[in-house]
Backbone bond lengths (Angstrom), bond angles and torsions (degrees), N, CA, C in turn:
res aa  C-N    CA-C-N  psi(-1)  N-CA   C-N-CA  omega(-1)  CA-C   N-CA-C  phi
1 M - - - 1.448 - - 1.518 108.99 -
2 R 1.261 116.29 136.20 1.467 121.00 178.30 1.520 108.87 -92.45
3 T 1.308 114.39 141.46 1.460 120.24 175.33 1.519 108.02 -149.41
4 T 1.299 116.02 165.03 1.457 120.20 179.90 1.513 108.90 -112.10
5 I 1.332 115.58 131.70 1.453 120.91 173.27 1.523 107.80 -128.03
6 E 1.295 115.54 155.62 1.455 119.35 177.04 1.515 108.66 -111.24
7 I 1.324 115.51 128.50 1.463 121.30 177.21 1.530 108.15 -135.14
8 R 1.311 113.90 159.47 1.467 118.39 179.30 1.531 109.83 -66.08
9 D 1.322 115.33 153.94 1.467 121.56 179.76 1.522 112.27 -58.33
10 D 1.347 117.07 -40.06 1.462 119.51 -177.98 1.532 111.31 -66.16
11 L 1.338 117.07 -35.97 1.470 119.56 177.44 1.523 110.85 -68.78
12 R 1.316 116.59 -40.49 1.459 120.75 177.79 1.526 110.72 -60.29
13 A 1.319 115.94 -43.37 1.467 119.95 179.35 1.525 110.64 -62.44
14 R 1.326 116.69 -42.27 1.471 120.19 179.59 1.525 111.20 -66.15
15 L 1.334 116.06 -39.20 1.467 119.51 177.54 1.524 111.20 -64.34
16 L 1.324 116.94 -42.86 1.463 120.40 178.37 1.527 111.27 -63.13
17 A 1.331 116.48 -39.31 1.462 120.19 178.62 1.528 110.71 -64.99
18 L 1.324 116.77 -43.15 1.465 120.52 178.88 1.522 110.61 -64.65
19 A 1.317 116.89 -42.08 1.462 120.81 178.11 1.530 110.31 -60.73
20 A 1.310 116.64 -42.12 1.469 120.71 178.95 1.522 110.51 -62.88
21 Q 1.328 117.16 -41.07 1.472 120.58 177.99 1.524 110.80 -61.23
22 R 1.317 116.03 -34.19 1.469 121.18 -179.75 1.527 112.19 -84.19
23 G 1.313 116.25 -5.88 1.460 119.71 -178.25 1.516 113.21 78.53
24 Q 1.327 115.94 22.84 1.459 120.85 -179.80 1.526 109.34 -99.52
25 K 1.311 115.33 147.89 1.465 120.73 -177.86 1.532 111.78 -72.25
26 G 1.321 117.38 -42.81 1.461 122.16 179.95 1.520 109.57 -129.54
27 F 1.323 115.50 -173.85 1.457 118.34 -176.05 1.528 113.25 -109.63
28 S 1.318 118.25 15.21 1.463 121.44 -179.61 1.528 112.13 -57.91
29 K 1.322 116.81 -43.61 1.466 120.64 -178.83 1.531 110.72 -62.97
30 I 1.309 116.95 -38.76 1.466 121.16 179.42 1.526 110.06 -65.31
31 V 1.312 116.78 -44.47 1.464 120.81 179.24 1.530 109.76 -64.19
32 E 1.319 117.25 -40.92 1.465 121.18 178.34 1.531 110.33 -61.07
33 E 1.335 116.83 -45.35 1.473 120.63 177.61 1.526 111.03 -60.41
34 A 1.327 116.27 -42.61 1.462 120.78 -178.94 1.530 111.34 -64.47
35 V 1.320 116.68 -42.22 1.465 120.53 179.79 1.525 109.96 -66.27
36 E 1.332 117.28 -42.82 1.470 120.46 177.78 1.523 110.96 -59.29
37 R 1.321 116.40 -44.86 1.464 121.21 179.23 1.527 111.55 -62.68
38 Y 1.329 115.49 -44.57 1.462 120.82 -179.89 1.532 110.43 -61.33
39 L 1.320 116.97 -47.50 1.459 120.45 -178.94 1.529 111.49 -63.99
40 A 1.326 117.32 -39.60 1.469 120.61 177.12 1.530 110.46 -63.46
41 D 1.333 116.94 -42.34 1.470 120.72 177.20 1.518 111.09 -61.19
42 E 1.325 116.91 -42.66 1.462 120.71 179.59 1.525 111.14 -63.83
43 E 1.327 116.90 -39.44 1.466 120.49 177.75 1.526 110.58 -63.85
44 R 1.344 116.97 -42.77 1.473 120.46 177.96 1.519 110.66 -64.01
45 R 1.330 116.59 -41.51 1.464 121.14 178.64 1.526 111.10 -60.92
46 A 1.316 116.18 -44.62 1.468 120.84 -179.93 1.529 110.21 -63.84
47 E 1.317 116.90 -40.52 1.465 120.91 179.09 1.527 110.86 -66.01
48 R 1.337 117.26 -42.55 1.472 120.34 177.36 1.517 111.06 -62.35
49 L 1.314 117.13 -41.59 1.457 121.00 178.63 1.524 110.59 -61.65
50 K 1.310 115.61 -43.15 1.463 120.74 178.33 1.535 110.43 -60.18
51 E 1.336 116.48 -44.33 1.464 121.03 178.70 1.525 111.34 -64.14
52 I 1.323 115.98 -41.72 1.466 120.29 179.76 1.525 110.59 -64.77
53 L 1.318 116.68 -44.79 1.463 120.02 -179.54 1.528 111.69 -64.83
54 A 1.323 116.76 -29.19 1.465 120.15 177.53 1.529 111.17 -66.48
55 L 1.331 116.86 -23.79 1.467 121.22 179.81 1.527 112.60 -81.91
56 R 1.312 116.18 -11.41 1.459 121.04 -176.65 1.528 110.72 -54.09
57 G 1.319 114.89 128.46 1.459 120.49 178.86 1.513 114.37 85.31
58 S 1.321 117.84 4.47 1.464 119.45 -178.21 1.528 112.37 -81.32
59 L 1.335 118.07 -13.69 1.466 121.68 175.36 1.520 109.36 -107.46
60 S 1.312 114.51 148.75 1.462 117.90 173.02 1.526 107.86 -72.27
61 R 1.313 116.94 161.78 1.465 120.39 178.13 1.527 110.57 -59.31
62 E 1.315 116.60 -38.71 1.464 120.70 -179.26 1.531 110.76 -64.83
63 D 1.336 115.85 -45.78 1.464 119.69 178.48 1.525 111.22 -61.70
64 A 1.314 116.00 -42.70 1.469 120.55 -179.75 1.527 110.18 -62.92
65 E 1.318 117.39 -43.14 1.468 120.11 -179.90 1.527 110.67 -67.17
66 E 1.312 117.37 -36.24 1.465 121.45 176.94 1.533 110.50 -61.59
67 I 1.309 116.12 -43.25 1.466 121.05 179.20 1.524 110.17 -66.55
68 R 1.338 116.90 -43.78 1.471 120.18 177.57 1.522 111.10 -58.37
69 A 1.331 116.26 -43.65 1.466 120.38 -179.97 1.525 110.58 -63.08
70 E 1.312 117.11 -41.03 1.466 120.80 178.82 1.526 110.62 -65.30
71 I 1.316 117.24 -40.93 1.466 120.83 177.97 1.522 110.21 -62.97
72 R 1.335 116.94 -43.89 1.471 120.06 177.79 1.527 110.45 -59.86
73 R 1.338 116.43 -43.12 1.460 120.72 179.81 1.526 110.51 -62.12
74 L 1.325 116.83 -45.44 1.464 120.85 179.98 1.526 111.40 -63.37
75 R 1.320 116.75 -42.31 1.467 120.51 179.43 1.517 110.85 -64.89
76 Q 1.312 117.05 -40.02 1.461 120.60 179.00 1.526 110.61 -62.05
77 N 1.321 116.49 -44.66 1.468 121.07 178.92 1.520 110.85 -66.56
78 W 1.301 116.86 -36.57 1.467 120.82 -178.65 1.519 110.51 -67.31
79 R 1.328 117.60 -41.45 1.453 122.05 -178.04 1.527 111.68 -68.98
80 S 1.316 117.04 -30.62 1.469 119.36 -175.01 1.524 112.42 -82.20
81 R 1.308 118.21 -4.29 1.472 120.02 -179.24 1.482 112.87 -85.61
C-alpha cells in the first residue's frame, strides 16, 4: 500500500544512503522494517506494563518501604564510586 509520510531532509538522505548500501532502489523496505520493530516494541511495552500493574498491592507497605530503602542505599553507593 502506498502512503505519504513527511520526514526531515536529513533523515531521507540517511535512508537513501542505507538503501543504497543494501542495494535497494528506495527506502520503503527500511521504513517498513522500522515500523514493524516499533509496533512490536510497543506491544511488548504494553504487555510488560499490564504484568507490572497486576503486581500492584502484592507487597505490604513495610516490605515496599524496605525495598525502596535498599534501592536508595544501592544508588547512593553506586553514585559515590
